[in-house]
C-alpha positions in Angstrom: -40.0 132.8 98.0 -37.3 134.5 96.0 -38.3 132.5 93.0 -41.7 133.6 93.5 -41.0 137.0 94.0 -38.7 137.3 90.7 -41.8 135.9 88.8 -43.8 138.8 90.2 -41.2 141.3 89.5 -41.4 140.6 85.4 -44.7 139.9 85.7 -45.2 144.1 86.8 -42.9 145.0 84.4 -44.4 143.3 81.5 -47.8 144.5 82.6 -46.5 148.1 83.3 -44.5 148.1 79.7 -48.1 146.9 77.6 -50.4 149.3 79.5 -48.1 152.2 79.0 -47.1 151.7 75.2 -50.7 150.6 74.7 -51.5 154.4 75.3 -48.6 155.4 73.6 -49.7 153.7 70.8 -52.8 155.2 70.7 -52.0 158.4 71.5 -53.0 160.2 68.2 -56.8 158.7 68.8 -57.1 158.8 72.7 -54.8 161.9 73.1 -51.3 162.1 74.5 -52.4 163.7 77.7 -54.1 159.9 78.6 -50.5 158.3 78.4 -48.8 161.7 80.1 -51.3 161.7 82.9 -50.7 158.1 83.3 -46.9 158.5 83.5 -47.2 160.9 86.0 -49.9 160.1 88.6 -47.2 156.9 90.0 -44.3 159.1 90.9 -45.6 159.2 95.0 -46.0 155.7 95.2 -42.4 155.2 93.2 -40.8 157.1 95.8 -43.1 155.7 98.6 -42.2 151.9 97.2 -38.5 152.9 97.2 -38.4 154.1 100.4 -40.5 151.3 102.5 -41.1 148.5 100.6 -38.4 145.9 99.8 -38.7 142.0 98.6 -36.1 139.5 98.3 -34.8 138.5 95.1 -32.1 135.4 94.1 -29.6 138.6 93.7 -30.7 140.7 96.7 -33.5 143.1 98.2 -35.0 145.4 95.7 -37.9 147.8 95.1 -40.3 147.3 92.7 -41.1 150.9 92.6 -37.3 151.8 91.8 -36.6 148.8 90.2 -39.9 148.2 88.1 -42.1 151.6 87.7 -39.1 154.1 88.0 -37.2 152.4 85.2 -40.2 151.9 83.2 -41.2 155.7 83.5 -37.8 156.8 82.4 -37.5 154.2 79.2 -41.3 155.3 78.4 -39.7 159.1 78.4 -36.9 158.2 75.8 -39.9 156.0 73.7 -42.3 159.2 73.5 -39.4 160.8 72.3 -38.3 158.6 69.6 -41.8 158.6 68.2 -42.8 162.2 68.7 -40.3 165.2 69.0 -38.2 166.7 71.5 -40.8 169.7 72.3 -43.3 167.0 73.1 -41.3 165.1 75.2 -40.1 168.1 77.3 -43.6 168.6 78.1 -43.7 165.7 80.9 -40.2 166.2 81.7 -40.9 169.3 82.7 -44.3 168.5 84.3 -43.0 166.0 86.5 -40.1 168.3 87.5 -42.9 171.0 88.8 -45.6 168.6 89.8 -43.5 167.0 92.2 -42.2 170.1 93.5 -45.7 171.2 94.2 -46.0 168.3 95.9 -43.0 168.7 98.2 -44.0 172.3 99.0 -47.6 171.4 100.0 -46.2 168.3 102.1 -44.1 170.8 103.8 -47.2 173.3 104.5 -49.4 170.2 106.1 -46.7 169.5 108.5 -47.7 173.3 109.8 -51.1 172.2 110.7 -52.1 170.2 113.9 -54.1 167.4 112.6 -56.6 165.7 114.4 -56.2 162.3 115.4 -59.5 160.2 114.6 -58.8 156.9 115.8 -55.9 155.2 117.6 -55.2 153.2 114.5 -54.1 156.1 112.3 -51.8 158.5 114.0 -50.0 160.9 111.3 -46.5 160.1 110.9 -45.1 163.4 110.7 -41.5 162.3 110.7 -42.2 160.0 107.8 -44.0 162.4 105.7 -41.0 165.0 106.5 -38.3 161.9 105.4 -40.7 161.7 102.3 -40.6 165.5 101.3 -36.8 165.3 101.2 -36.7 162.1 99.0 -39.3 163.7 97.0 -37.1 166.7 96.1 -34.1 164.7 95.9 -35.7 161.7 93.4 -37.5 164.7 91.6 -34.0 166.5 91.0 -32.7 163.3 89.7 -35.6 162.5 87.3 -35.3 165.5 85.7 -31.5 165.0 85.1 -31.9 161.2 84.1 -34.8 162.3 81.6 -32.5 164.8 79.6 -29.4 162.3 80.1 -31.2 159.5 78.6 -32.5 161.5 75.6 -28.9 163.1 75.2 -27.3 159.7 75.5 -29.4 157.9 72.4 -28.7 160.7 70.3 -25.0 160.8 71.0 -24.8 157.0 70.8 -26.2 157.6 67.1 -22.9 158.6 66.2 -21.7 155.1 66.4 -24.9 153.2 66.4 -27.1 154.8 63.8 -29.2 152.0 63.2 -28.9 149.9 66.3 -31.8 151.4 67.7 -32.5 148.6 70.5 -29.2 148.2 71.6 -29.0 152.5 71.6 -32.3 152.1 73.7 -30.6 149.7 76.3 -26.9 151.3 76.8 -29.1 154.7 77.6 -30.8 153.0 80.2 -28.1 151.3 81.4 -26.1 154.0 82.4 -28.6 156.4 83.2 -30.4 154.1 85.4 -26.9 153.2 87.2 -26.3 157.1 87.8 -29.7 157.2 89.4 -29.3 154.2 91.3 -26.1 155.8 92.8 -28.0 158.9 93.2 -31.0 157.7 94.8 -29.3 155.3 97.4 -27.2 158.2 99.0 -30.5 159.8 99.9 -31.9 156.7 100.9 -28.5 155.6 103.3 -28.3 159.6 104.5 -32.1 159.7 105.1 -33.6 156.4 106.0 -30.0 154.7 106.6 -30.7 151.9 104.4 -27.8 149.1 104.5 -25.1 149.3 101.2 -26.2 145.7 100.2 -29.7 147.3 99.1 -27.6 149.1 96.5 -26.3 146.1 94.7 -29.6 144.7 95.1 -31.3 147.6 93.4 -28.7 148.2 90.7 -29.3 144.5 89.4 -32.9 144.8 89.6 -32.6 148.2 87.3 -30.2 146.0 84.6 -33.0 143.3 84.5 -35.7 145.8 84.5 -33.4 147.5 81.1 -32.9 143.9 79.6 -37.2 143.5 79.9 -37.8 146.4 78.6 -35.4 146.6 75.8 -36.6 143.0 74.7 -40.5 144.2 74.5 -39.3 147.4 73.2 -37.7 145.5 69.9 -40.9 143.1 70.0 -43.0 146.3 70.0 -41.0 148.0 67.2 -40.4 145.4 64.7 -43.3 143.1 65.1 -46.6 144.7 66.5 -45.8 148.2 65.7 -45.3 147.5 62.3 -48.1 144.6 61.7 -50.7 146.8 63.8 -50.6 149.8 61.3 -53.9 149.0 60.0 -55.2 148.7 63.9 -53.8 152.1 64.9 -55.0 154.1 61.9 -58.8 153.0 62.6 -60.5 155.4 65.1 -61.3 154.5 68.4 -64.7 155.4 69.5 -64.6 157.7 72.2 -68.2 158.4 73.8 -67.1 162.0 74.8 -67.0 162.7 70.8 -70.9 163.2 70.5 -71.6 165.6 73.8 -71.2 168.8 72.5 -71.9 170.5 68.9 -68.8 172.2 69.3 -66.9 169.1 69.0 -69.0 168.5 66.1 -68.5 171.4 64.5 -64.5 171.0 65.1 -64.8 167.4 63.5 -66.2 168.8 60.4 -63.7 171.8 60.0 -61.4 169.1 60.3 -62.7 167.0 57.6 -62.8 169.5 55.4 -60.0 169.6 52.5 -59.2 165.6 53.1 -59.1 163.0 50.6 -62.4 161.0 50.4 -60.7 157.7 49.8 -57.6 157.7 51.8 -58.9 160.2 54.6 -55.3 162.5 54.5 -55.4 166.2 53.1 -55.8 166.3 50.0 -54.1 168.8 47.3 -56.0 172.1 48.0 -55.1 171.6 51.7 -52.1 171.3 50.7 -51.5 174.6 49.1 -53.0 176.3 51.4 -51.0 174.8 54.2 -47.5 174.1 53.4 -46.2 177.4 52.3 -47.1 178.8 55.9 -45.5 175.5 57.6 -42.0 176.2 55.8 -42.7 179.6 56.4 -43.3 179.3 60.3 -40.3 176.9 60.3 -37.8 178.9 58.7 -38.9 181.8 61.0 -38.1 179.8 64.3 -34.7 179.4 62.4 -35.5 175.1 61.9 -35.4 173.4 58.8 -38.8 172.0 57.3 -38.1 168.5 54.8 -40.6 167.9 51.8 -40.8 163.9 50.8 -42.7 163.4 47.7 -43.7 159.4 47.7 -45.0 157.3 44.6 -46.5 153.8 44.9 -44.1 151.9 42.3 -45.7 150.4 39.4 -49.0 151.1 40.4 -50.7 151.0 36.9 -49.9 147.5 37.2 -51.7 146.7 40.2 -55.2 148.7 39.0 -54.5 146.7 35.2 -53.9 143.3 37.4 -56.3 143.5 40.0 -58.6 146.3 39.4 -59.5 149.8 40.8 -61.2 148.6 43.8 -58.2 146.7 44.9 -55.7 149.5 43.9 -57.6 152.0 45.7 -57.2 149.2 49.2 -53.6 149.5 48.5 -53.6 153.5 48.5 -55.3 153.3 51.4 -53.0 150.8 53.2 -50.2 153.1 52.1 -51.6 156.5 53.8 -52.6 154.4 56.8 -48.6 153.3 57.0 -47.4 156.8 56.3 -50.3 158.3 59.0 -49.0 156.2 61.7 -45.1 157.0 60.9 -44.8 160.3 60.6 -45.1 162.6 63.8 -48.1 164.6 64.9 -46.6 167.8 63.8 -46.2 166.2 60.2 -48.6 166.9 57.2 -49.3 163.9 54.5 -51.2 165.1 51.9 -52.7 163.4 48.9 -50.9 165.0 45.4 -52.6 163.0 42.8 -53.2 159.6 41.7 -50.8 157.3 44.0 -48.5 160.6 44.8 -48.5 161.5 48.3 -46.6 164.5 49.9 -44.9 164.8 53.4 -44.1 167.8 54.6 -41.8 167.8 57.9 -41.0 170.9 60.0 -38.0 170.7 62.2 -36.4 168.0 60.3 -32.9 168.2 58.6 -32.2 166.6 55.6 -30.4 163.8 56.9 -33.5 163.3 59.4 -35.5 163.3 56.5 -33.7 160.8 54.7 -33.6 158.3 57.5 -37.6 159.2 58.1 -38.3 158.3 54.3 -36.4 155.0 54.3 -38.4 153.9 57.5 -41.5 155.1 55.4 -39.7 152.6 52.1 -39.4 150.0 55.0 -42.5 150.0 56.8 -44.4 150.3 53.1 -42.6 147.2 51.6 -42.6 144.8 54.3 -46.4 145.4 55.2 -48.2 146.6 52.0 -49.1 143.5 49.7 -51.5 143.3 46.8 -54.2 140.6 46.8 -51.1 137.8 45.6 -49.3 138.6 48.4 -46.4 140.7 46.3 -44.7 143.5 48.1 -45.8 147.3 47.2 -42.8 149.3 46.9 -42.6 153.2 46.9 -39.9 155.7 45.7 -39.3 158.7 47.8 -37.6 162.2 46.9 -36.4 164.2 49.5 -35.5 168.1 49.7 -34.9 170.2 52.7 -35.7 174.2 53.2 -33.8 176.5 53.3 -30.8 174.3 51.8 -33.0 173.4 48.7 -34.8 177.1 48.5 -36.7 179.3 50.7 -40.6 178.9 49.1 -42.7 175.6 49.2 -42.9 175.6 45.5 -38.9 175.6 44.7 -38.8 172.8 47.2 -41.4 170.7 46.0 -39.9 171.0 42.6 -36.3 169.6 44.2 -37.9 166.8 45.8 -40.4 165.9 42.5 -36.5 166.1 40.8 -35.6 163.6 42.8 -38.3 161.5 42.8 -37.8 161.1 39.2 -34.4 160.2 39.7 -35.3 157.5 42.1 -37.6 156.3 39.9 -35.2 156.5 36.7 -32.3 154.4 38.7 -34.7 151.7 39.9 -37.2 152.4 42.1 -37.8 151.2 45.7 -34.9 153.9 47.1 -34.8 157.4 48.6 -33.1 160.0 46.8 -32.0 163.1 48.2 -29.4 165.7 47.7 -26.5 164.0 46.4 -27.7 160.7 48.0 -30.0 157.6 47.1 -30.5 155.6 49.7 -31.4 151.5 50.2 -30.8 150.3 53.3 -31.8 146.8 54.7 -33.3 147.9 58.0 -35.2 151.1 58.9 -33.7 153.5 60.8 -35.8 155.7 63.4 -35.7 159.6 63.4 -35.0 161.1 66.8 -36.3 164.5 67.0 -33.8 166.5 67.4 -32.5 166.5 70.9 -31.2 170.6 70.8 -35.0 170.9 71.0 -35.4 170.1 74.8 -34.6 173.2 76.0 -37.3 175.9 77.0 
């Protein structure tokens, strides 16, 4: 029986991860709200299962609600932070915190009612409702601290393991879920008199969950996400997209100013939007980084394989840019084989890390018809360190792009630096933005 429970434990973790990461992967097409809603609706069930539902595993008695689903939620919050930014991830953190407090408040008010007993088999359990209320309060507070803590720890570990993304992911999970196990078990022991043996079984199960989620995160990050960039870039048809004239009209506005070949914004749109994006970032006291991305030896692609194949390469490059950049960033086709990315809220160091990730992603996934890798050179400049206007910053980035071309191509050049690492870093999004 213990072996069967262990197999089911692993199946539950895999199923949870696959479903949630699928929603996260397609967030730009389905909408981030789908992922956030799925993330939030399970909190009551997690707490309920942690209070009453336990199974026996080879290393102890554990609750799937706490070990699989709550652990998975915390790791999903960290993954959302990695692929978006702090301003986005604080939405589920605050939303879960306030929503759970509302749930607890309503549960306490319900206790003031005199409920009807519709049948002898369905008697309201007021004592259990009270216990769940206190557990929800404590669990909500822990979730808030856990969510902030796992992100801040991940950032701090970057000082020691800058490019070891999976290692940082797993260490953060180990530490914060250990903290959570201590805190939540204290409440279980106090309110429900749960024995101490359950603490060790639950802790071991959470550590196993982190190992499972860490392994699946590594597979997704370095295999599926990179190879699936084309699929992610394709539009997912939603039946609600054709319902109203307003939605069609908004879609038409969104398409205005787009490059017909690649689907990214064109140079005219850049000249209108990019200066405003930089000014707004500086007004808020934030950095704004500009990248110029140029396909290396692109004339050889056109001459060797024809313009249609050259167009296909440009589309593939644009697709990789679109799936790697954040939703708050903007990518424009500057002309020919050149693209410009404007990334508000991104420091120069973060811009270099992002650029290296773009360079690595394109080199390892975009090919010519004879399977030769397509590479890019990238120049990086940041406001207000390289200037306060978009024109000035763009000129600085253009000069660094020229340096990258001159020094051998397939590299990133920023202020007094030339990057060409072996493995791709991940930009984190800035933990300082987690505050309200």
